[in-house]
C-alpha positions in Angstrom: 44.7 34.8 -85.5 47.3 35.0 -82.9 47.0 37.4 -80.3 50.0 38.7 -77.8 50.3 37.0 -74.9 49.2 38.9 -71.5 51.7 39.2 -68.5 50.7 37.1 -65.5 48.7 39.7 -63.3 47.1 41.8 -66.1 44.0 43.3 -64.9 45.1 43.0 -60.8 44.6 45.9 -59.1 46.7 46.2 -56.1 46.2 48.8 -53.2 49.9 49.5 -51.9 50.4 50.6 -48.4 54.0 49.0 -47.9 57.1 51.1 -47.3 60.8 50.4 -46.6 61.6 46.6 -48.1 59.4 43.9 -47.1 56.3 44.8 -48.3 57.6 46.9 -51.3 59.6 43.3 -52.2 56.0 42.0 -52.7 54.0 44.6 -54.4 57.3 45.3 -57.0 56.8 41.8 -57.9 53.5 42.3 -58.6 53.9 45.1 -60.8 57.0 43.5 -62.6 54.2 40.7 -63.4 51.7 43.3 -64.6 49.8 44.3 -61.8 48.2 47.8 -61.5 49.8 48.5 -58.6 49.0 51.8 -56.3 51.1 53.1 -54.1 49.6 55.0 -51.3 52.2 56.8 -49.6 51.8 59.4 -46.7 52.7 63.0 -47.0 54.2 65.1 -46.8 57.6 62.4 -47.1 56.2 59.3 -48.9 58.0 56.1 -48.7 60.8 56.4 -45.8 63.2 55.0 -48.2 63.0 58.3 -50.4 65.3 60.1 -47.6 68.1 57.4 -48.3 70.3 56.1 -50.8 71.4 59.4 -52.5 74.2 59.5 -54.8 74.0 61.4 -57.9 70.8 63.7 -56.5 68.1 63.7 -53.9 66.6 60.6 -56.0 66.9 57.6 -53.6 68.2 54.9 -55.9 66.8 52.3 -52.7 63.1 53.3 -53.4 63.8 52.8 -57.3 64.9 49.5 -57.5 61.8 48.3 -55.0 59.1 50.6 -56.5 59.4 49.8 -60.1 56.1 49.9 -62.4 54.1 51.4 -59.5 51.7 54.2 -59.4 52.4 57.0 -56.7 49.5 58.4 -54.6 50.6 61.0 -51.9 47.8 61.7 -49.6 47.6 63.1 -46.3 46.3 60.0 -44.2 45.7 62.1 -41.1 43.1 64.2 -42.9 39.7 62.7 -43.0 39.5 63.7 -46.9 42.7 61.7 -47.3 41.3 58.8 -45.4 37.9 59.0 -47.6 39.8 58.9 -50.9 41.9 55.8 -49.6 38.5 54.0 -48.5 36.9 54.9 -52.0 39.7 53.1 -53.8 38.9 49.6 -51.8 36.1 48.4 -53.6 37.9 49.1 -56.8 40.7 46.9 -56.1 41.7 43.3 -55.9 44.5 42.9 -53.2 45.5 45.3 -50.3 49.5 44.9 -48.9 50.7 46.4 -46.0 53.7 46.5 -43.4 52.6 49.1 -41.1 53.7 48.9 -37.2 51.3 47.5 -34.8 47.8 49.2 -34.5 48.2 51.6 -37.5 46.0 50.0 -40.2 43.4 49.7 -36.9 43.6 53.3 -36.0 43.1 54.2 -39.8 40.1 52.0 -40.3 42.2 49.9 -42.4 42.2 46.7 -40.7 40.8 43.2 -42.2 38.0 43.8 -40.4 36.9 47.0 -41.8 38.3 46.2 -45.3 36.2 42.8 -45.6 33.0 44.5 -44.9 33.6 46.9 -48.0 34.9 44.4 -50.5 34.3 40.8 -49.3 36.2 39.5 -52.5 39.3 41.3 -51.4 42.9 39.5 -50.8 44.6 41.6 -47.9 48.2 40.9 -46.7 49.9 42.1 -43.7 53.7 41.9 -43.6 55.4 42.2 -40.0 58.1 41.4 -37.4 56.1 38.7 -35.3 52.6 38.6 -37.2 49.6 40.3 -36.5 47.9 37.1 -34.5 51.0 36.4 -32.5 51.7 36.7 -28.6 54.1 39.8 -29.8 52.2 41.4 -32.3 52.5 44.4 -30.5 56.5 44.7 -30.7 58.2 46.5 -33.8 61.0 45.0 -35.3 63.0 45.2 -38.5 65.3 42.8 -40.6 68.2 42.0 -38.1 65.4 41.8 -35.1 64.1 39.1 -37.2 67.3 37.1 -37.7 67.8 37.2 -34.1 64.8 36.2 -32.8 64.2 33.4 -35.7 67.7 31.7 -34.7 69.2 32.8 -37.7 71.9 35.0 -36.0 72.7 32.1 -33.9 73.5 30.0 -36.9 75.7 32.5 -38.5 79.4 32.7 -37.9 82.4 30.9 -36.4 81.7 28.4 -33.8 83.9 30.5 -31.1 82.8 33.4 -32.2 79.5 35.8 -31.9 76.5 35.4 -33.7 76.3 37.6 -36.7 73.9 38.9 -39.0 73.6 38.0 -42.6 75.0 40.8 -45.1 72.0 41.7 -46.5 68.0 42.0 -45.9 67.1 38.5 -46.1 64.1 38.8 -43.5 62.5 41.4 -45.3 63.2 40.0 -48.7 62.0 36.7 -47.7 59.0 37.7 -46.4 58.0 39.8 -49.0 58.4 36.8 -51.6 56.4 34.8 -48.9 53.5 37.4 -49.1 53.9 37.6 -53.0 53.4 33.6 -53.1 50.7 33.3 -50.8 48.6 36.2 -52.5 48.9 34.4 -55.8 47.3 30.9 -54.0 44.7 33.2 -52.2 43.6 34.6 -55.5 43.4 31.0 -56.8 41.3 30.1 -54.3 39.0 33.1 -55.1 38.8 32.3 -58.3 37.1 28.9 -57.4 35.3 30.4 -54.6 35.0 34.1 -54.9 35.7 34.3 -51.5 38.1 36.8 -50.3 40.8 36.6 -47.5 43.5 37.8 -45.1 47.1 36.9 -45.1 49.4 37.3 -41.9 52.9 37.1 -42.9 55.6 37.2 -40.3 59.4 38.2 -41.1 60.5 35.9 -38.0 58.1 32.8 -39.2 59.9 33.1 -42.8 62.9 32.8 -41.5 62.3 30.1 -39.3 60.9 28.2 -42.1 64.5 28.0 -43.8 65.6 25.6 -41.1 66.0 21.7 -42.4 68.6 19.7 -40.0 68.5 22.1 -36.3 65.2 21.8 -35.5 64.6 18.3 -36.7 67.6 16.8 -35.3 67.4 18.2 -31.9 64.0 16.9 -31.5 64.4 13.6 -32.6 67.6 13.3 -30.8 65.8 14.5 -27.3 68.1 17.3 -27.3 71.5 15.3 -27.9 72.1 17.1 -31.1 72.3 21.2 -30.2 72.2 23.2 -33.3 75.6 25.9 -33.4 77.2 28.2 -35.7 80.0 26.1 -37.6 81.6 28.8 -39.7 82.8 28.1 -43.1 82.2 24.4 -42.9 79.0 21.9 -42.2 79.2 19.9 -39.2 77.7 17.1 -40.3 78.6 16.6 -43.8 82.2 17.1 -45.4 83.6 18.0 -47.5 80.8 20.8 -47.3 83.0 24.0 -47.0 84.6 27.0 -48.3 88.3 27.1 -48.9 91.3 29.1 -50.1 92.4 28.4 -53.5 95.3 29.8 -55.1 93.3 33.3 -56.4 89.9 33.1 -54.6 87.7 31.5 -52.4 85.6 28.5 -53.3 83.1 26.3 -52.1 83.4 22.5 -52.8 80.2 20.4 -51.8 80.8 16.6 -51.9 78.0 14.0 -50.9 78.6 10.7 -51.0 77.5 10.3 -54.4 80.2 12.6 -55.4 82.8 11.6 -53.2 84.5 9.3 -55.6 84.6 11.8 -58.0 86.6 14.3 -55.7 88.9 11.5 -55.1 89.7 11.0 -58.7 90.1 14.8 -59.4 92.5 14.8 -56.2 94.3 11.8 -57.9 93.7 10.2 -54.5 91.6 7.2 -54.8 93.1 5.6 -52.1 90.9 8.2 -49.9 87.6 6.8 -51.1 87.3 3.7 -49.2 89.9 5.0 -46.1 88.1 4.4 -42.9 88.5 7.9 -41.8 86.5 9.4 -45.0 84.7 6.0 -46.4 81.1 7.9 -45.5 79.3 11.0 -44.9 79.4 10.9 -41.2 82.7 9.8 -40.6 84.4 12.6 -43.0 82.4 14.9 -41.0 83.5 13.4 -37.5 87.3 13.7 -39.3 87.5 16.9 -41.4 90.6 17.9 -38.7 91.7 15.4 -41.1 90.4 15.8 -44.7 90.3 19.7 -44.7 94.5 20.1 -44.8 94.5 17.3 -47.6 92.4 19.5 -49.7 93.8 22.4 -49.0 97.1 20.7 -50.0 95.8 19.9 -53.3 94.6 23.4 -54.1 98.1 24.9 -53.9 99.1 22.9 -56.7 97.2 25.0 -59.0 97.9 28.2 -60.6 94.3 29.9 -60.0 91.2 29.1 -58.7 89.4 28.7 -62.0 92.0 26.0 -62.8 90.7 24.2 -59.4 86.9 24.5 -60.5 87.7 23.4 -64.0 89.1 20.1 -62.5 86.2 19.5 -60.3 83.6 20.3 -63.3 85.9 17.0 -65.3 84.5 14.6 -62.6 81.0 16.6 -61.8 82.2 17.9 -58.1 79.8 20.6 -57.0 81.8 23.9 -56.5 81.5 27.6 -57.1 83.8 30.2 -56.7 82.8 32.7 -53.8 81.7 35.9 -56.1 81.2 39.4 -54.6 78.5 41.3 -55.7 80.4 43.1 -58.2 82.0 40.2 -59.2 78.4 38.8 -60.3 77.5 42.0 -61.9 79.8 41.5 -64.7 79.5 37.2 -64.8 77.8 36.1 -68.0 75.9 34.0 -66.2 74.0 36.8 -64.2 73.4 38.5 -67.9 72.6 35.6 -69.5 69.5 34.8 -66.9 68.3 38.4 -66.6 69.6 38.3 -62.8 71.4 41.5 -63.3 69.8 43.9 -65.6 70.0 47.5 -66.4 67.5 50.3 -66.2 67.2 53.6 -66.7 65.7 56.1 -64.6 64.7 59.6 -65.9 66.7 61.3 -63.2 69.2 59.0 -62.3 70.0 57.6 -65.9 71.3 54.1 -66.1 72.2 51.5 -63.3 71.7 48.1 -62.7 69.7 46.3 -60.3 69.0 42.5 -59.4 66.6 41.1 -62.2 63.3 39.6 -61.6 63.6 35.9 -60.5 60.7 34.0 -61.8 60.8 32.6 -65.4 57.3 32.0 -67.1 57.0 30.3 -70.6 54.0 32.0 -71.7 54.6 35.7 -69.7 56.0 38.4 -72.0 59.1 40.3 -71.6 59.2 42.5 -68.6 58.7 46.0 -69.4 60.7 48.6 -68.8 59.5 50.0 -65.6 60.1 53.5 -63.6 59.4 54.1 -60.2 57.2 57.2 -59.6 57.8 60.6 -58.4 56.1 61.1 -55.4 52.2 61.7 -55.9 53.3 61.6 -59.8 49.8 59.3 -60.5 47.4 61.3 -58.1 45.6 62.9 -61.2 45.5 59.4 -63.2 44.5 57.0 -60.1 41.6 59.7 -58.8 40.6 60.1 -62.8 40.5 56.5 -63.7 39.4 54.7 -60.7 37.1 57.4 -58.7 35.8 59.9 -61.8 38.1 62.7 -60.3 38.4 65.8 -62.7 41.4 67.9 -63.1 40.0 70.9 -60.7 38.9 68.6 -58.1 42.5 66.8 -58.0 44.0 70.8 -58.0 41.4 71.7 -55.4 42.6 69.0 -53.2 46.2 69.8 -53.8 46.0 73.3 -52.9 44.4 72.1 -49.7 47.2 69.6 -48.6 45.1 66.6 -48.9 47.2 65.5 -51.8 51.3 66.3 -52.5 53.1 65.7 -55.5 56.7 66.3 -55.3 60.1 65.7 -58.3 61.8 62.8 -56.8 
């Protein structure tokens, strides 16, 4: 007899105090893998992102994408009765995730030191700009603040221009994914030991973790190598750059193993052992001579697609520079589920980024829907605390609970 495969996180219960993007990224990924995620939203407005990204009506696209599959419990956290409800849920869950500002969880009696006394097996993850245990834990911060402080912004842009932020929320999403992965390993540790623990994730740390050459090269060279933004070409490897093709931009990346292939693709085997270009370091030092040669070769093609086909014949790593709109319609993104369509009961059908992880034993992702504000008050309190409809109605009438239509 065969049984249907379970989702990776089936039966896991998560209490979600997150808002905006970093925290919701973490808990949304858990919901996608089958966890029961109870999103605690502060009455009366709920998650701040419910107020933005309105196109067709007051329902927020931003909120929908980041909160698929979660259950909304909208509680007045300023009311002691609301806090009592939340505290009563702590022993019923496996994981708590929060990304409030400094001191908020402590003020509400929901810091790790409080929760571990209630539920010693609990896994708790806190996501913040600078970390909770940190010399800068008192500071608030958002994505661009983290990009600036982590050194990422310094490395983005042209060499003679100002630092530039990345055109997407990389600090928020990266820290959310870091928290997601850390929670998985903490659960594995608990499975072996029975011990819960607290996870302290900083957006700055998550971004700084991305550095490869800048930190190691500067320290090993005793400061001789000073990392700096270099625009659309790599300062230490060539060709490793963005080029303007006949009908669009493309990236060409040829390390030493691919250098001969590029020379063959260009019909310029004479360049392979040219003293100016023979090794990666020398090519990088002579980019001002190499780049015009490649740019001139590109002019002989009718389209950028033809260039890419030629480079593929010789196994030279390359790709078109796609816009998000290009990606939405590209067959790769559709085939991988990297772009997927969802149907929201209020907004209708639209596309969002798909789930990035693929498991052989994981069943297909369910068709998840983001909750209306307080939509699951009755379900959560009934199933987890035994409240009946009259008790929930009474708390709603007193303003302890709130339910909205978007």
